[in-house]
C-alpha positions as CSV (number, residue, x, y, z in Angstrom):
1,M,18.8,3.5,-42.9
2,G,19.4,0.4,-40.7
3,F,17.7,-3.0,-41.1
4,K,18.0,-5.6,-38.4
5,C,17.4,-9.3,-38.6
6,G,17.2,-11.0,-35.2
7,I,18.6,-14.5,-34.8
8,V,16.4,-16.5,-32.5
9,G,15.8,-20.1,-31.5
10,L,16.0,-22.6,-28.6
11,P,19.3,-22.8,-26.7
12,N,22.0,-25.0,-28.3
13,V,20.7,-24.9,-31.9
14,G,23.7,-23.0,-33.3
15,K,22.6,-19.4,-33.1
16,S,25.8,-18.0,-31.6
17,T,28.0,-20.2,-33.9
18,L,26.1,-18.8,-36.9
19,F,26.3,-15.3,-35.6
20,N,30.1,-15.6,-35.1
21,A,30.5,-16.8,-38.6
22,L,28.2,-14.1,-40.0
23,T,30.2,-11.3,-38.4
24,Q,33.5,-13.1,-38.6
25,T,34.1,-12.3,-34.9
26,A,34.0,-14.1,-31.6
27,A,31.7,-11.5,-30.1
28,A,28.9,-14.0,-29.3
29,Q,30.0,-16.8,-26.9
30,A,29.1,-20.2,-28.2
31,A,28.9,-22.6,-25.3
32,N,27.1,-25.9,-24.6
33,Y,24.7,-24.6,-22.1
34,P,21.5,-22.5,-22.2
35,F,21.6,-18.7,-21.8
36,C,25.3,-18.4,-22.7
37,T,24.3,-15.2,-24.6
38,I,22.9,-12.8,-22.0
39,E,23.0,-9.6,-24.0
40,P,22.1,-9.4,-27.7
41,N,25.1,-9.1,-29.9
42,V,25.0,-6.9,-32.9
43,G,27.0,-7.3,-36.1
44,D,26.9,-5.7,-39.5
45,V,27.6,-8.0,-42.5
46,A,28.2,-7.2,-46.1
47,V,25.5,-8.3,-48.5
48,P,27.2,-10.4,-51.2
49,D,26.5,-8.9,-54.7
50,S,28.6,-9.9,-57.6
51,R,27.2,-6.9,-59.6
52,L,29.2,-4.5,-57.5
53,D,32.5,-6.0,-58.5
54,V,31.5,-5.9,-62.2
55,L,30.6,-2.2,-62.0
56,A,33.8,-1.3,-60.1
57,K,35.9,-3.0,-62.8
58,I,34.2,-1.2,-65.6
59,A,34.5,2.2,-63.8
60,G,38.0,1.5,-62.5
61,S,36.8,2.4,-59.0
62,G,39.5,2.7,-56.4
63,Q,37.4,1.2,-53.6
64,I,34.4,-1.2,-53.3
65,I,31.9,-0.6,-50.5
66,P,29.1,-3.2,-50.3
67,T,25.7,-2.5,-48.6
68,R,25.2,-4.1,-45.2
69,L,22.6,-5.8,-43.1
70,T,22.6,-6.0,-39.3
71,F,22.1,-9.3,-37.5
72,V,21.3,-9.4,-33.8
73,D,22.1,-12.6,-31.8
74,I,19.3,-12.9,-29.3
75,A,19.7,-15.4,-26.4
76,G,17.8,-18.7,-26.5
77,L,14.1,-18.7,-25.7
78,V,12.6,-21.6,-23.8
79,R,9.1,-22.9,-23.2
80,G,7.4,-20.4,-20.8
81,A,9.4,-17.4,-22.0
82,S,6.1,-15.4,-22.4
83,R,5.6,-15.9,-18.7
84,G,9.2,-14.8,-17.9
85,E,10.7,-18.2,-17.7
86,G,14.5,-18.3,-18.3
87,L,15.3,-14.8,-19.4
88,G,12.2,-14.6,-21.4
89,N,11.0,-11.0,-20.8
90,Q,14.4,-9.6,-21.8
91,F,14.6,-11.7,-24.9
92,L,11.1,-10.8,-26.0
93,A,11.9,-7.1,-25.7
94,N,15.0,-7.6,-27.8
95,I,13.0,-9.3,-30.6
96,R,10.6,-6.4,-30.7
97,E,13.5,-4.2,-31.8
98,V,14.3,-6.1,-35.0
99,D,12.7,-5.9,-38.5
100,A,12.6,-9.6,-39.3
101,I,13.4,-12.9,-37.5
102,A,16.0,-15.5,-38.6
103,H,14.8,-18.6,-36.8
104,V,17.6,-21.1,-36.4
105,V,16.3,-24.6,-36.2
106,R,18.4,-27.6,-35.1
107,C,18.4,-30.2,-37.9
108,F,21.3,-32.4,-36.8
109,E,22.0,-35.2,-34.3
110,D,25.0,-34.8,-32.0
111,G,25.1,-36.6,-28.6
112,D,27.8,-34.1,-27.4
113,I,25.5,-31.1,-27.7
114,T,22.5,-31.3,-25.5
115,H,19.1,-30.2,-26.6
116,V,17.1,-28.2,-24.1
117,E,14.1,-30.5,-24.5
118,G,16.0,-33.7,-24.9
119,R,15.2,-34.6,-28.5
120,I,15.6,-33.5,-32.1
121,D,12.3,-32.3,-33.5
122,P,12.6,-29.1,-35.6
123,I,8.9,-28.7,-36.1
124,N,8.2,-28.9,-32.4
125,D,11.0,-26.5,-31.8
126,I,9.5,-24.0,-34.2
127,E,6.1,-24.4,-32.6
128,T,7.6,-23.8,-29.1
129,I,9.1,-20.5,-30.2
130,E,6.1,-19.4,-32.2
131,T,3.8,-20.3,-29.3
132,E,5.8,-18.2,-26.8
133,L,5.8,-15.2,-29.3
134,M,2.1,-15.6,-29.9
135,L,1.3,-15.7,-26.1
136,A,3.4,-12.6,-25.6
137,D,1.5,-10.8,-28.4
138,L,-1.8,-12.0,-27.0
139,D,-1.0,-10.7,-23.5
140,S,0.2,-7.4,-25.0
141,L,-3.0,-6.8,-27.0
142,E,-5.4,-7.9,-24.3
143,K,-3.9,-5.4,-21.9
144,R,-4.7,-2.5,-24.3
145,V,-8.3,-3.3,-25.2
146,V,-10.1,-1.7,-22.2
147,A,-8.3,1.7,-22.5
148,L,-8.8,1.8,-26.2
149,E,-12.5,1.0,-25.9
150,K,-12.9,3.9,-23.5
151,R,-11.2,6.3,-25.9
152,A,-13.1,4.9,-28.9
153,R,-16.4,5.7,-27.1
154,G,-15.2,9.2,-26.8
155,Q,-14.9,9.4,-30.7
156,D,-11.1,9.1,-30.7
157,K,-10.5,8.2,-34.4
158,E,-7.0,6.8,-33.8
159,A,-8.2,4.7,-30.9
160,K,-11.0,3.3,-33.1
161,E,-8.6,2.4,-35.9
162,T,-6.2,0.7,-33.4
163,L,-9.0,-1.2,-31.7
164,D,-10.2,-2.4,-35.1
165,L,-6.7,-3.8,-35.9
166,I,-6.5,-5.4,-32.5
167,N,-9.9,-7.0,-32.7
168,R,-8.9,-8.5,-36.1
169,T,-5.7,-9.8,-34.7
170,L,-6.8,-11.4,-31.4
171,P,-8.9,-14.2,-33.0
172,L,-5.9,-15.3,-35.0
173,L,-3.6,-15.4,-31.9
174,R,-6.2,-17.2,-29.9
175,D,-6.5,-19.7,-32.6
176,G,-2.7,-20.3,-32.5
177,K,-1.9,-18.3,-35.7
178,P,0.7,-15.5,-36.0
179,A,-0.3,-11.9,-36.4
180,R,1.5,-11.6,-39.8
181,L,-1.6,-13.5,-41.2
182,V,-3.8,-10.5,-40.6
183,E,-5.1,-9.1,-43.9
184,L,-4.2,-5.4,-44.1
185,K,-4.9,-2.5,-46.5
186,P,-1.8,-0.6,-47.5
187,E,-2.9,2.4,-45.4
188,E,-3.2,0.2,-42.3
189,E,0.3,-1.2,-42.4
190,R,2.0,1.7,-40.5
191,A,-0.5,1.6,-37.7
192,F,-0.3,-2.2,-37.5
193,S,3.5,-2.1,-37.3
194,Q,3.2,0.3,-34.4
195,L,1.5,-2.4,-32.3
196,G,4.9,-3.9,-32.0
197,L,3.8,-7.5,-32.4
198,L,6.4,-10.2,-32.3
199,T,4.6,-12.5,-34.7
200,S,3.9,-9.8,-37.2
201,K,7.6,-9.9,-38.3
202,P,8.6,-11.9,-41.4
203,V,10.4,-15.1,-40.6
204,L,13.3,-16.9,-42.3
205,Y,14.0,-20.5,-41.1
206,V,17.7,-21.3,-41.0
207,C,18.1,-25.1,-40.9
208,N,21.4,-25.9,-39.2
209,V,22.5,-29.3,-40.5
210,E,25.5,-31.5,-40.1
211,E,28.5,-31.0,-42.4
212,G,27.5,-33.7,-44.9
213,A,24.1,-32.2,-45.5
214,A,25.3,-28.6,-46.0
215,D,24.5,-28.6,-49.7
216,S,21.0,-30.1,-50.0
217,G,19.9,-30.6,-46.4
218,N,18.5,-33.7,-44.7
219,D,15.2,-35.3,-43.6
220,F,14.9,-32.8,-40.7
221,S,15.4,-29.7,-42.9
222,A,13.0,-31.1,-45.5
223,K,10.2,-30.9,-42.9
224,V,11.1,-27.3,-42.2
225,F,11.0,-26.4,-45.9
226,E,7.6,-28.0,-46.1
227,R,6.3,-26.0,-43.2
228,A,7.9,-22.8,-44.6
229,K,6.2,-23.3,-48.0
230,A,2.8,-23.8,-46.3
231,E,3.3,-20.6,-44.4
232,G,4.5,-18.6,-47.3
233,A,7.8,-18.2,-45.4
234,V,11.4,-18.8,-46.5
235,A,13.9,-21.5,-45.5
236,V,17.6,-22.0,-46.2
237,V,20.1,-24.8,-45.3
238,V,23.4,-24.0,-43.6
239,S,26.0,-25.9,-41.5
240,A,27.0,-23.5,-38.8
241,K,30.0,-25.7,-38.1
242,I,31.3,-25.4,-41.7
243,E,30.5,-21.6,-41.8
244,S,32.5,-21.1,-38.6
245,E,35.5,-22.8,-40.2
246,I,35.2,-20.9,-43.4
247,A,34.9,-17.5,-41.6
248,V,38.4,-17.6,-40.2
249,L,40.1,-18.5,-43.5
250,P,41.7,-15.9,-45.9
251,P,39.5,-15.4,-49.0
252,D,41.7,-17.5,-51.3
253,E,41.7,-20.4,-48.9
254,Q,37.9,-20.1,-48.5
255,T,37.5,-20.9,-52.2
256,E,39.8,-23.9,-51.9
257,Y,37.9,-25.1,-48.9
258,L,34.5,-24.8,-50.5
259,D,35.8,-26.6,-53.6
260,A,37.1,-29.4,-51.4
261,I,33.8,-30.0,-49.7
262,G,31.7,-29.6,-52.9
263,L,30.0,-26.2,-52.2
264,E,29.7,-23.4,-54.6
265,E,29.5,-20.6,-52.0
266,P,29.2,-20.2,-48.2
267,G,25.8,-21.1,-46.9
268,L,25.9,-17.7,-45.1
269,N,25.6,-16.0,-48.5
270,R,22.2,-17.6,-48.8
271,V,21.2,-16.6,-45.3
272,I,22.2,-13.0,-45.9
273,R,20.5,-12.7,-49.3
274,A,17.4,-14.4,-47.9
275,G,17.3,-12.0,-45.0
276,Y,17.7,-9.1,-47.4
277,S,14.9,-10.3,-49.6
278,L,12.7,-11.1,-46.6
279,L,12.8,-7.5,-45.5
280,G,11.7,-6.3,-49.0
281,L,15.0,-4.6,-49.7
282,L,16.8,-3.8,-52.9
283,T,20.1,-2.3,-54.0
284,Y,21.1,0.7,-56.1
285,F,24.6,1.7,-56.9
286,T,26.7,4.9,-57.1
287,I,29.8,4.4,-59.3
288,G,32.8,6.5,-59.9
289,P,36.6,6.5,-60.1
290,K,36.9,6.9,-56.3
291,E,34.5,4.2,-55.2
292,A,31.8,1.8,-56.3
293,R,29.2,1.6,-53.6
294,A,25.9,-0.3,-53.0
295,W,23.0,1.3,-51.0
296,T,20.0,-0.3,-49.4
297,I,16.5,0.9,-49.8
298,T,13.0,-0.7,-49.5
299,A,11.2,-1.7,-52.6
300,G,9.0,1.1,-53.8
301,T,11.3,3.9,-52.7
302,R,11.2,7.0,-54.9
303,A,14.4,8.8,-56.1
304,P,14.5,11.7,-53.5
305,Q,14.1,9.2,-50.6
306,A,16.8,7.0,-52.2
307,A,19.1,10.0,-52.3
308,G,18.3,10.7,-48.7
309,V,19.9,7.4,-47.7
310,I,23.3,8.9,-48.8
311,H,22.6,12.3,-47.1
312,S,19.6,14.1,-45.9
313,D,20.7,17.2,-48.0
314,F,20.4,15.1,-51.1
315,E,16.7,14.5,-50.4
316,K,15.9,18.1,-49.4
317,G,17.5,19.6,-52.5
318,F,16.8,16.8,-54.9
319,I,16.5,18.0,-58.6
320,R,16.8,14.8,-60.6
321,S,18.6,11.5,-60.8
322,E,20.8,10.4,-63.7
323,T,19.9,6.8,-64.1
324,V,21.3,3.8,-66.0
325,A,20.0,0.2,-65.5
326,Y,22.7,-2.3,-64.4
327,D,22.4,-4.4,-67.5
328,D,22.8,-1.3,-69.7
329,Y,25.7,0.0,-67.8
330,V,27.5,-3.4,-68.3
331,A,26.4,-3.9,-71.9
332,F,27.7,-0.5,-73.0
333,K,30.7,-0.5,-70.7
334,G,29.9,2.4,-68.5
335,E,28.0,5.6,-68.3
336,A,29.4,7.2,-71.5
337,G,28.5,4.2,-73.6
338,A,25.0,4.0,-72.1
339,R,24.5,7.7,-72.8
340,E,25.5,7.2,-76.5
341,A,23.2,4.2,-76.8
342,G,20.3,6.2,-75.4
343,K,20.1,4.2,-72.2
344,F,21.0,7.2,-69.9
345,R,17.8,8.6,-68.3
346,L,17.0,11.7,-66.3
347,E,14.4,10.9,-63.7
348,G,12.4,13.2,-61.5
349,K,10.9,13.1,-58.0
350,D,8.2,10.5,-58.8
351,Y,10.7,7.9,-60.2
352,V,10.6,4.6,-58.3
353,V,14.1,3.2,-58.0
354,S,14.6,-0.3,-59.5
355,D,17.0,-2.9,-58.1
356,G,20.4,-2.6,-59.8
357,D,20.0,1.0,-60.9
358,V,23.2,3.0,-61.2
359,L,22.3,6.5,-60.0
360,H,23.9,9.9,-59.8
361,F,21.9,12.5,-57.9
362,R,21.7,16.2,-58.8
363,F,20.6,18.4,-55.9
364,A,20.5,22.1,-54.9
365,N,22.7,23.2,-52.0
């Protein structure tokens, strides 16, 4: 089960620098000119979770395997991308393939790094990107209406439902509002997602600030946080420059570096956790002497489907899950202690997995 978070933004805001730091590679070229990233770069990153280390220590696990999140570095959009300006059409197609958007916003002054529009204004930058995505969505939906209306007149139930969703979305887009603001019933969410709308995706604003503002941000990032709050979105502060320096250091030196600059953890940890949360994901664990491993599922996943993340046979032959909550596993020092304390549960097919559950699946071959 893969989850992708696309990194977008105007050229020269720090997308590729951030991506390089996230994946600890130099796969994405960071250069001081627009369109240096021509193809989307993809990298898997471990989701930081201190619980996994605690569980592994209790169980004496030989290996620790964290869960992962995929980030896609998408080349910079510019004004007019929805009409094919720059490399717009290609970029918009790449954005359609991700589950959520991490929108990197330039919140720093630097005369050596040019801004594609010649000034530092994060809110205007956000609106430029959002406008291009809304225009692309508007064009996409308007092209479908005539054919759907014809099918709907022929009593095509699916066409009627799709047309209804489109007719509720178009007024928002025409009013300059993203498609994610459409009010949906739970049973409509699947059909709505199949429309492939760029502005239906959840957004995380990543405020790229100067080194001195890496902890608490600056006046530019404060404006972005204010906007995010008004939208019901999420924002985090990070200094891509600092993160790129941390990424190449050995783990022990990373801690020393962070202490020296007064940071408790890399800003990228906040980005990764925020992206994970934004996608509505949670983690369960499988723990044993061989390995301690974290697995990613969406909130609301039932036990058989959670088992299927490990292997499809686990879901097909699911019998039950042996379940211990994380806090109980820790408090009673493992599965045996939790069992003695009455905290060990047998759950069936209808059990909805909770974040932090330690699970062992029983299944029929």
